[in-house]
Biopython code that builds the backbone (N, CA, C, O; Angstrom):
import numpy as np
from Bio.PDB.StructureBuilder import StructureBuilder

atoms = [
    (1, "MET", "N", (91.276, 20.335, 7.310)),
    (1, "MET", "CA", (91.039, 19.076, 7.145)),
    (1, "MET", "C", (91.068, 18.498, 5.907)),
    (1, "MET", "O", (90.237, 18.865, 5.077)),
    (2, "GLU", "N", (92.142, 17.382, 5.541)),
    (2, "GLU", "CA", (92.439, 16.535, 4.103)),
    (2, "GLU", "C", (91.232, 15.560, 4.101)),
    (2, "GLU", "O", (90.872, 15.049, 5.162)),
    (3, "ILE", "N", (90.637, 15.306, 3.005)),
    (3, "ILE", "CA", (89.901, 14.183, 2.578)),
    (3, "ILE", "C", (90.567, 13.036, 2.194)),
    (3, "ILE", "O", (90.914, 13.088, 1.014)),
    (4, "ASP", "N", (90.941, 11.777, 2.906)),
    (4, "ASP", "CA", (91.533, 10.702, 2.001)),
    (4, "ASP", "C", (90.683, 10.151, 1.039)),
    (4, "ASP", "O", (89.743, 9.497, 1.490)),
    (5, "ASP", "N", (90.796, 10.269, -0.415)),
    (5, "ASP", "CA", (90.169, 9.755, -1.380)),
    (5, "ASP", "C", (90.944, 8.657, -1.908)),
    (5, "ASP", "O", (90.632, 8.289, -3.041)),
    (6, "THR", "N", (91.905, 8.048, -1.313)),
    (6, "THR", "CA", (92.850, 7.182, -2.024)),
    (6, "THR", "C", (92.206, 5.832, -1.564)),
    (6, "THR", "O", (92.569, 4.811, -2.148)),
    (7, "GLN", "N", (91.472, 5.765, -0.771)),
    (7, "GLN", "CA", (90.110, 4.476, -0.231)),
    (7, "GLN", "C", (89.682, 4.077, -1.255)),
    (7, "GLN", "O", (89.266, 4.991, -1.967)),
    (8, "GLU", "N", (89.577, 2.963, -1.728)),
    (8, "GLU", "CA", (88.562, 2.140, -2.550)),
    (8, "GLU", "C", (87.277, 2.091, -2.293)),
    (8, "GLU", "O", (87.186, 2.182, -1.069)),
    (9, "PRO", "N", (86.324, 2.006, -2.716)),
    (9, "PRO", "CA", (84.881, 2.068, -2.157)),
    (9, "PRO", "C", (84.720, 0.384, -2.160)),
    (9, "PRO", "O", (85.205, -0.415, -2.961)),
    (10, "GLN", "N", (83.965, 0.158, -1.116)),
    (10, "GLN", "CA", (83.537, -1.241, -0.886)),
    (10, "GLN", "C", (82.334, -1.804, -1.714)),
    (10, "GLN", "O", (81.249, -1.223, -1.746)),
    (11, "VAL", "N", (82.543, -2.754, -2.258)),
    (11, "VAL", "CA", (81.318, -2.789, -3.004)),
    (11, "VAL", "C", (81.223, -4.377, -2.451)),
    (11, "VAL", "O", (82.182, -5.071, -2.114)),
    (12, "LYS", "N", (79.474, -4.851, -2.450)),
    (12, "LYS", "CA", (79.134, -6.133, -1.770)),
    (12, "LYS", "C", (79.218, -7.262, -2.903)),
    (12, "LYS", "O", (78.830, -6.884, -4.008)),
    (13, "GLU", "N", (79.703, -8.707, -2.799)),
    (13, "GLU", "CA", (79.760, -9.559, -3.587)),
    (13, "GLU", "C", (78.451, -9.764, -4.318)),
    (13, "GLU", "O", (78.478, -10.136, -5.491)),
    (14, "GLU", "N", (77.411, -9.564, -3.748)),
    (14, "GLU", "CA", (75.814, -9.609, -4.249)),
    (14, "GLU", "C", (75.628, -8.562, -4.899)),
    (14, "GLU", "O", (74.815, -8.686, -5.815)),
    (15, "ASP", "N", (76.138, -7.437, -4.751)),
    (15, "ASP", "CA", (75.844, -6.233, -5.647)),
    (15, "ASP", "C", (76.356, -6.194, -7.288)),
    (15, "ASP", "O", (75.783, -5.800, -8.303)),
    (16, "LEU", "N", (77.851, -6.855, -7.031)),
    (16, "LEU", "CA", (78.377, -7.167, -8.061)),
    (16, "LEU", "C", (77.471, -8.247, -9.202)),
    (16, "LEU", "O", (77.584, -8.309, -10.426)),
    (17, "PHE", "N", (76.683, -8.931, -8.401)),
    (17, "PHE", "CA", (76.417, -10.030, -9.388)),
    (17, "PHE", "C", (74.418, -9.733, -9.861)),
    (17, "PHE", "O", (73.756, -10.111, -10.828)),
    (18, "LYS", "N", (74.136, -9.077, -8.884)),
    (18, "LYS", "CA", (72.959, -7.794, -9.340)),
    (18, "LYS", "C", (73.452, -7.069, -10.600)),
    (18, "LYS", "O", (72.856, -7.298, -11.652)),
    (19, "ALA", "N", (74.367, -6.314, -10.588)),
    (19, "ALA", "CA", (74.723, -5.149, -11.690)),
    (19, "ALA", "C", (75.152, -6.171, -12.954)),
    (19, "ALA", "O", (74.727, -5.876, -14.071)),
    (20, "VAL", "N", (75.724, -6.992, -12.844)),
    (20, "VAL", "CA", (75.890, -8.015, -14.149)),
    (20, "VAL", "C", (74.701, -8.653, -14.875)),
    (20, "VAL", "O", (74.558, -8.777, -16.091)),
    (21, "LYS", "N", (73.778, -9.079, -13.772)),
    (21, "LYS", "CA", (72.414, -9.618, -14.248)),
    (21, "LYS", "C", (71.728, -8.488, -14.673)),
    (21, "LYS", "O", (70.733, -8.789, -15.332)),
    (22, "SER", "N", (71.913, -7.226, -14.523)),
    (22, "SER", "CA", (71.368, -6.562, -15.127)),
    (22, "SER", "C", (71.713, -5.443, -16.031)),
    (22, "SER", "O", (71.122, -4.450, -16.457)),
    (23, "GLY", "N", (72.950, -5.995, -16.174)),
    (23, "GLY", "CA", (73.588, -5.079, -17.505)),
    (23, "GLY", "C", (74.078, -3.642, -16.914)),
    (23, "GLY", "O", (74.212, -2.666, -17.652)),
    (24, "ASP", "N", (74.314, -3.607, -15.623)),
    (24, "ASP", "CA", (75.006, -2.238, -14.996)),
    (24, "ASP", "C", (76.653, -2.253, -15.289)),
    (24, "ASP", "O", (77.435, -2.763, -14.487)),
    (25, "ALA", "N", (76.992, -1.756, -16.286)),
    (25, "ALA", "CA", (78.500, -1.614, -16.693)),
    (25, "ALA", "C", (79.196, -0.667, -15.708)),
    (25, "ALA", "O", (80.303, -0.824, -15.193)),
    (26, "SER", "N", (78.285, 0.403, -15.536)),
    (26, "SER", "CA", (78.865, 1.630, -14.911)),
    (26, "SER", "C", (79.633, 1.094, -13.417)),
    (26, "SER", "O", (80.620, 1.773, -13.135)),
    (27, "LEU", "N", (79.351, 0.115, -12.559)),
    (27, "LEU", "CA", (79.665, -0.102, -11.349)),
    (27, "LEU", "C", (81.250, -0.808, -11.818)),
    (27, "LEU", "O", (82.294, -0.637, -11.189)),
    (28, "PHE", "N", (81.136, -1.405, -12.741)),
    (28, "PHE", "CA", (82.794, -2.203, -13.143)),
    (28, "PHE", "C", (83.696, -1.263, -13.895)),
    (28, "PHE", "O", (84.911, -1.456, -13.907)),
    (29, "GLU", "N", (83.140, -0.257, -14.521)),
    (29, "GLU", "CA", (84.067, 0.851, -15.092)),
    (29, "GLU", "C", (84.558, 1.866, -13.667)),
    (29, "GLU", "O", (85.363, 2.787, -13.809)),
    (30, "SER", "N", (84.225, 1.681, -12.948)),
    (30, "SER", "CA", (84.506, 2.673, -11.498)),
    (30, "SER", "C", (85.253, 1.985, -10.777)),
    (30, "SER", "O", (85.781, 2.585, -9.840)),
    (31, "LEU", "N", (85.562, 0.505, -10.951)),
    (31, "LEU", "CA", (86.460, -0.148, -10.206)),
    (31, "LEU", "C", (87.816, 0.182, -10.503)),
    (31, "LEU", "O", (87.904, 0.868, -11.521)),
    (32, "SER", "N", (88.681, -0.028, -10.062)),
    (32, "SER", "CA", (90.226, -0.220, -10.116)),
    (32, "SER", "C", (90.558, -1.500, -10.718)),
    (32, "SER", "O", (89.741, -2.420, -10.722)),
    (33, "SER", "N", (91.831, -1.616, -11.278)),
    (33, "SER", "CA", (92.013, -2.688, -11.837)),
    (33, "SER", "C", (92.491, -4.084, -10.922)),
    (33, "SER", "O", (92.428, -5.271, -11.239)),
    (34, "ASP", "N", (93.027, -3.389, -9.568)),
    (34, "ASP", "CA", (92.887, -4.233, -8.554)),
    (34, "ASP", "C", (91.797, -4.926, -8.015)),
    (34, "ASP", "O", (91.835, -6.149, -7.880)),
    (35, "GLN", "N", (90.635, -4.116, -7.633)),
    (35, "GLN", "CA", (89.128, -4.576, -7.616)),
    (35, "GLN", "C", (89.040, -5.660, -8.500)),
    (35, "GLN", "O", (88.825, -6.838, -8.214)),
    (36, "LEU", "N", (89.253, -5.078, -9.769)),
    (36, "LEU", "CA", (88.390, -6.011, -10.686)),
    (36, "LEU", "C", (89.141, -7.360, -10.871)),
    (36, "LEU", "O", (88.485, -8.370, -11.126)),
    (37, "ALA", "N", (90.515, -7.412, -10.748)),
    (37, "ALA", "CA", (91.372, -8.532, -10.699)),
    (37, "ALA", "C", (90.728, -9.324, -9.724)),
    (37, "ALA", "O", (90.328, -10.440, -10.056)),
    (38, "LYS", "N", (90.524, -8.814, -8.277)),
    (38, "LYS", "CA", (90.189, -9.840, -6.897)),
    (38, "LYS", "C", (88.700, -10.208, -7.367)),
    (38, "LYS", "O", (88.254, -11.351, -7.273)),
    (39, "PHE", "N", (87.939, -9.068, -7.909)),
    (39, "PHE", "CA", (86.313, -9.595, -8.079)),
    (39, "PHE", "C", (86.282, -10.768, -9.210)),
    (39, "PHE", "O", (85.412, -11.637, -9.161)),
    (40, "LEU", "N", (87.209, -10.750, -10.162)),
    (40, "LEU", "CA", (87.026, -11.764, -10.958)),
    (40, "LEU", "C", (87.145, -13.348, -10.651)),
    (40, "LEU", "O", (86.913, -14.334, -11.350)),
    (41, "SER", "N", (87.520, -13.220, -9.559)),
    (41, "SER", "CA", (87.772, -14.927, -9.196)),
    (41, "SER", "C", (86.283, -15.007, -8.009)),
    (41, "SER", "O", (86.126, -15.859, -7.134)),
    (42, "LEU", "N", (85.641, -14.215, -8.233)),
    (42, "LEU", "CA", (84.306, -14.323, -7.259)),
    (42, "LEU", "C", (83.307, -15.630, -8.243)),
    (42, "LEU", "O", (83.338, -15.797, -9.462)),
    (43, "ARG", "N", (82.607, -16.285, -7.364)),
    (43, "ARG", "CA", (81.675, -17.132, -7.883)),
    (43, "ARG", "C", (80.048, -17.132, -7.122)),
    (43, "ARG", "O", (79.764, -16.901, -5.947)),
    (44, "ASP", "N", (79.245, -17.444, -8.151)),
    (44, "ASP", "CA", (77.861, -17.187, -7.168)),
    (44, "ASP", "C", (77.311, -19.007, -7.059)),
    (44, "ASP", "O", (77.948, -19.982, -7.459)),
    (45, "GLU", "N", (76.237, -18.995, -6.531)),
    (45, "GLU", "CA", (75.788, -20.076, -6.170)),
    (45, "GLU", "C", (75.854, -21.225, -6.854)),
    (45, "GLU", "O", (75.701, -22.316, -6.304)),
    (46, "ASP", "N", (76.124, -21.058, -8.308)),
    (46, "ASP", "CA", (76.051, -22.034, -9.238)),
    (46, "ASP", "C", (77.430, -22.478, -9.708)),
    (46, "ASP", "O", (77.717, -23.488, -10.351)),
    (47, "GLY", "N", (78.238, -21.491, -9.242)),
    (47, "GLY", "CA", (79.879, -21.944, -9.573)),
    (47, "GLY", "C", (79.971, -20.839, -10.622)),
    (47, "GLY", "O", (80.922, -21.145, -11.341)),
    (48, "ARG", "N", (79.527, -19.906, -10.969)),
    (48, "ARG", "CA", (79.712, -19.125, -12.377)),
    (48, "ARG", "C", (80.408, -17.871, -11.863)),
    (48, "ARG", "O", (80.101, -17.385, -10.774)),
    (49, "SER", "N", (81.226, -17.416, -12.551)),
    (49, "SER", "CA", (82.114, -16.106, -12.265)),
    (49, "SER", "C", (81.141, -14.956, -13.015)),
    (49, "SER", "O", (80.124, -15.054, -13.703)),
    (50, "LEU", "N", (81.877, -13.919, -12.589)),
    (50, "LEU", "CA", (80.900, -12.813, -12.943)),
    (50, "LEU", "C", (81.060, -12.591, -14.655)),
    (50, "LEU", "O", (80.127, -12.069, -15.266)),
    (51, "LEU", "N", (82.052, -12.937, -15.226)),
    (51, "LEU", "CA", (82.158, -12.941, -16.662)),
    (51, "LEU", "C", (81.278, -13.970, -17.331)),
    (51, "LEU", "O", (80.733, -13.664, -18.392)),
    (52, "HIS", "N", (81.099, -15.134, -16.815)),
    (52, "HIS", "CA", (80.025, -15.948, -17.181)),
    (52, "HIS", "C", (78.424, -15.435, -16.991)),
    (52, "HIS", "O", (77.559, -15.472, -17.866)),
    (53, "VAL", "N", (78.310, -15.076, -15.970)),
    (53, "VAL", "CA", (76.814, -14.322, -15.910)),
    (53, "VAL", "C", (76.889, -13.458, -16.602)),
    (53, "VAL", "O", (75.925, -13.398, -17.365)),
    (54, "ALA", "N", (77.801, -12.493, -16.763)),
    (54, "ALA", "CA", (77.431, -11.366, -17.794)),
    (54, "ALA", "C", (77.203, -11.982, -19.161)),
    (54, "ALA", "O", (76.235, -11.629, -19.834)),
    (55, "ALA", "N", (78.243, -13.078, -19.681)),
    (55, "ALA", "CA", (77.973, -13.436, -20.965)),
    (55, "ALA", "C", (76.593, -14.398, -21.182)),
    (55, "ALA", "O", (76.086, -14.584, -22.289)),
    (56, "SER", "N", (76.217, -14.821, -20.251)),
    (56, "SER", "CA", (75.016, -15.596, -20.329)),
    (56, "SER", "C", (73.871, -14.887, -20.114)),
    (56, "SER", "O", (72.753, -15.359, -20.320)),
    (57, "SER", "N", (74.085, -13.751, -19.700)),
    (57, "SER", "CA", (72.870, -12.866, -19.676)),
    (57, "SER", "C", (72.622, -11.765, -20.856)),
    (57, "SER", "O", (71.729, -10.920, -20.797)),
    (58, "SER", "N", (73.376, -11.875, -21.739)),
    (58, "SER", "CA", (73.415, -11.177, -22.917)),
    (58, "SER", "C", (73.787, -9.548, -22.670)),
    (58, "SER", "O", (73.153, -8.624, -23.181)),
    (59, "HIS", "N", (75.107, -9.377, -21.656)),
    (59, "HIS", "CA", (75.233, -8.110, -21.444)),
    (59, "HIS", "C", (76.354, -7.666, -21.995)),
    (59, "HIS", "O", (77.040, -7.277, -21.049)),
    (60, "PRO", "N", (77.078, -7.461, -23.242)),
    (60, "PRO", "CA", (78.142, -7.299, -23.757)),
    (60, "PRO", "C", (78.904, -6.227, -23.256)),
    (60, "PRO", "O", (80.126, -6.289, -23.121)),
    (61, "GLU", "N", (78.168, -5.177, -22.957)),
    (61, "GLU", "CA", (78.923, -4.145, -22.413)),
    (61, "GLU", "C", (79.522, -4.495, -20.934)),
    (61, "GLU", "O", (80.583, -4.016, -20.535)),
    (62, "VAL", "N", (78.754, -5.346, -20.208)),
    (62, "VAL", "CA", (79.432, -5.795, -19.221)),
    (62, "VAL", "C", (80.631, -6.596, -18.890)),
    (62, "VAL", "O", (81.401, -6.558, -17.930)),
    (63, "SER", "N", (80.562, -7.543, -20.255)),
    (63, "SER", "CA", (81.591, -8.086, -20.356)),
    (63, "SER", "C", (82.692, -7.565, -20.941)),
    (63, "SER", "O", (83.805, -8.084, -20.862)),
    (64, "PHE", "N", (82.413, -6.435, -21.602)),
    (64, "PHE", "CA", (83.859, -5.466, -22.000)),
    (64, "PHE", "C", (84.363, -5.092, -20.750)),
    (64, "PHE", "O", (85.567, -5.202, -20.516)),
    (65, "SER", "N", (83.493, -4.617, -19.838)),
    (65, "SER", "CA", (84.193, -3.905, -18.573)),
    (65, "SER", "C", (85.070, -5.027, -17.512)),
    (65, "SER", "O", (86.103, -4.897, -16.854)),
    (66, "LEU", "N", (84.283, -5.959, -17.674)),
    (66, "LEU", "CA", (84.939, -7.035, -17.059)),
    (66, "LEU", "C", (86.342, -7.348, -17.503)),
    (66, "LEU", "O", (87.257, -7.473, -16.690)),
    (67, "ASN", "N", (86.526, -7.494, -19.007)),
    (67, "ASN", "CA", (87.566, -7.810, -19.689)),
    (67, "ASN", "C", (88.732, -6.962, -19.777)),
    (67, "ASN", "O", (89.849, -7.340, -20.131)),
    (68, "ARG", "N", (88.345, -5.577, -19.369)),
    (68, "ARG", "CA", (89.137, -4.426, -19.580)),
    (68, "ARG", "C", (90.623, -4.849, -18.775)),
    (68, "ARG", "O", (91.694, -4.487, -19.260)),
    (69, "TYR", "N", (90.569, -5.551, -17.657)),
    (69, "TYR", "CA", (91.243, -6.379, -16.973)),
    (69, "TYR", "C", (92.575, -6.808, -17.373)),
    (69, "TYR", "O", (93.694, -6.444, -17.011)),
    (70, "PHE", "N", (91.987, -8.062, -18.586)),
    (70, "PHE", "CA", (92.746, -8.949, -19.162)),
    (70, "PHE", "C", (93.190, -8.254, -20.282)),
    (70, "PHE", "O", (94.297, -8.575, -20.715)),
    (71, "PHE", "N", (92.450, -7.200, -20.958)),
    (71, "PHE", "CA", (92.996, -6.451, -21.858)),
    (71, "PHE", "C", (94.479, -5.786, -21.955)),
    (71, "PHE", "O", (95.257, -5.828, -22.908)),
    (72, "PHE", "N", (94.633, -5.186, -20.740)),
    (72, "PHE", "CA", (95.651, -4.371, -19.847)),
    (72, "PHE", "C", (97.094, -5.508, -19.870)),
    (72, "PHE", "O", (98.246, -5.288, -20.245)),
    (73, "ILE", "N", (96.609, -6.471, -19.436)),
    (73, "ILE", "CA", (97.559, -7.359, -19.294)),
    (73, "ILE", "C", (98.190, -8.070, -20.509)),
    (73, "ILE", "O", (99.346, -8.484, -20.594)),
    (74, "ALA", "N", (97.239, -8.131, -21.406)),
    (74, "ALA", "CA", (97.736, -9.054, -22.598)),
    (74, "ALA", "C", (98.339, -7.808, -23.405)),
    (74, "ALA", "O", (99.077, -8.153, -24.327)),
    (75, "LEU", "N", (98.169, -6.416, -23.239)),
    (75, "LEU", "CA", (98.461, -5.279, -23.801)),
    (75, "LEU", "C", (100.204, -5.219, -23.549)),
    (75, "LEU", "O", (101.066, -5.064, -24.414)),
    (76, "ALA", "N", (100.376, -5.387, -22.157)),
    (76, "ALA", "CA", (101.576, -5.143, -21.301)),
    (76, "ALA", "C", (102.333, -6.206, -21.880)),
    (76, "ALA", "O", (103.370, -5.885, -22.461)),
    (77, "LEU", "N", (101.948, -7.658, -21.821)),
    (77, "LEU", "CA", (102.807, -8.723, -22.397)),
    (77, "LEU", "C", (102.871, -8.529, -23.468)),
    (77, "LEU", "O", (103.956, -8.937, -23.881)),
    (78, "GLY", "N", (102.119, -7.982, -24.439)),
    (78, "GLY", "CA", (102.641, -7.889, -25.828)),
    (78, "GLY", "C", (103.506, -7.029, -26.451)),
    (78, "GLY", "O", (104.025, -7.292, -27.536)),
    (79, "CYS", "N", (103.731, -5.834, -25.724)),
    (79, "CYS", "CA", (104.723, -4.792, -25.581)),
    (79, "CYS", "C", (106.022, -5.437, -25.309)),
    (79, "CYS", "O", (107.011, -5.286, -26.026)),
    (80, "VAL", "N", (105.972, -6.263, -24.096)),
    (80, "VAL", "CA", (107.368, -7.215, -23.469)),
    (80, "VAL", "C", (107.548, -7.865, -24.735)),
    (80, "VAL", "O", (108.305, -7.219, -25.459)),
    (81, "CYS", "N", (107.215, -8.673, -25.129)),
    (81, "CYS", "CA", (107.401, -9.289, -26.150)),
    (81, "CYS", "C", (108.144, -9.223, -27.366)),
    (81, "CYS", "O", (109.018, -9.928, -27.870)),
    (82, "ILE", "N", (107.509, -8.102, -27.716)),
    (82, "ILE", "CA", (107.637, -7.067, -28.750)),
    (82, "ILE", "C", (109.412, -6.758, -28.789)),
    (82, "ILE", "O", (110.248, -7.122, -29.616)),
    (83, "GLN", "N", (109.550, -5.972, -27.580)),
    (83, "GLN", "CA", (110.966, -5.405, -27.130)),
    (83, "GLN", "C", (111.715, -6.621, -26.944)),
    (83, "GLN", "O", (112.941, -6.510, -26.986)),
    (84, "PHE", "N", (111.186, -7.833, -26.732)),
    (84, "PHE", "CA", (112.267, -8.648, -26.462)),
    (84, "PHE", "C", (112.801, -9.295, -28.124)),
    (84, "PHE", "O", (113.948, -9.404, -28.560)),
    (85, "PHE", "N", (111.612, -9.609, -28.713)),
    (85, "PHE", "CA", (112.236, -10.023, -30.037)),
    (85, "PHE", "C", (112.962, -8.896, -30.944)),
    (85, "PHE", "O", (113.723, -9.283, -31.831)),
    (86, "LEU", "N", (112.767, -7.648, -30.764)),
    (86, "LEU", "CA", (113.326, -6.674, -31.417)),
    (86, "LEU", "C", (114.763, -6.304, -30.739)),
    (86, "LEU", "O", (115.673, -5.608, -31.191)),
    (87, "SER", "N", (114.680, -6.852, -29.771)),
    (87, "SER", "CA", (116.399, -6.502, -28.968)),
    (87, "SER", "C", (117.581, -7.561, -29.823)),
    (87, "SER", "O", (118.793, -7.375, -29.927)),
    (88, "GLY", "N", (116.763, -8.688, -30.361)),
    (88, "GLY", "CA", (117.966, -9.603, -30.832)),
    (88, "GLY", "C", (118.173, -10.973, -29.993)),
    (88, "GLY", "O", (119.068, -11.810, -30.107)),
    (89, "PHE", "N", (116.968, -10.935, -29.038)),
    (89, "PHE", "CA", (117.315, -11.919, -27.787)),
    (89, "PHE", "C", (118.419, -11.431, -26.952)),
    (89, "PHE", "O", (118.784, -12.079, -25.971)),
]
sb = StructureBuilder()
sb.init_structure("model")
sb.init_model(0)
sb.init_chain("A")
sb.init_seg("    ")
for serial, (resi, resn, name, xyz) in enumerate(atoms, 1):
    if name == "N":
        sb.init_residue(resn, " ", resi, " ")
    sb.init_atom(name, np.array(xyz, "f"), 0.0, 1.0, " ", f" {name:<3s}", serial, name[0])
structure = sb.get_structure()
């Protein structure tokens, strides 16, 4: 019997906000980029995002883990722009 380990773990919204407030970056480091992208649009009862809560709770390690998704997008876009300019348009 084979085990299907391709399914992403289910994470509850309240667990994400608890992890952010307590500074538990390991939860966010275990998420795929797709999950992270989806979760970054979440808002708490005050309308604050996970990144906002992490920054206001003084947890830079969580902020870095959350920004990992944006870093890879910026890196990919930067490579595309460099290739475009090096090609001479």
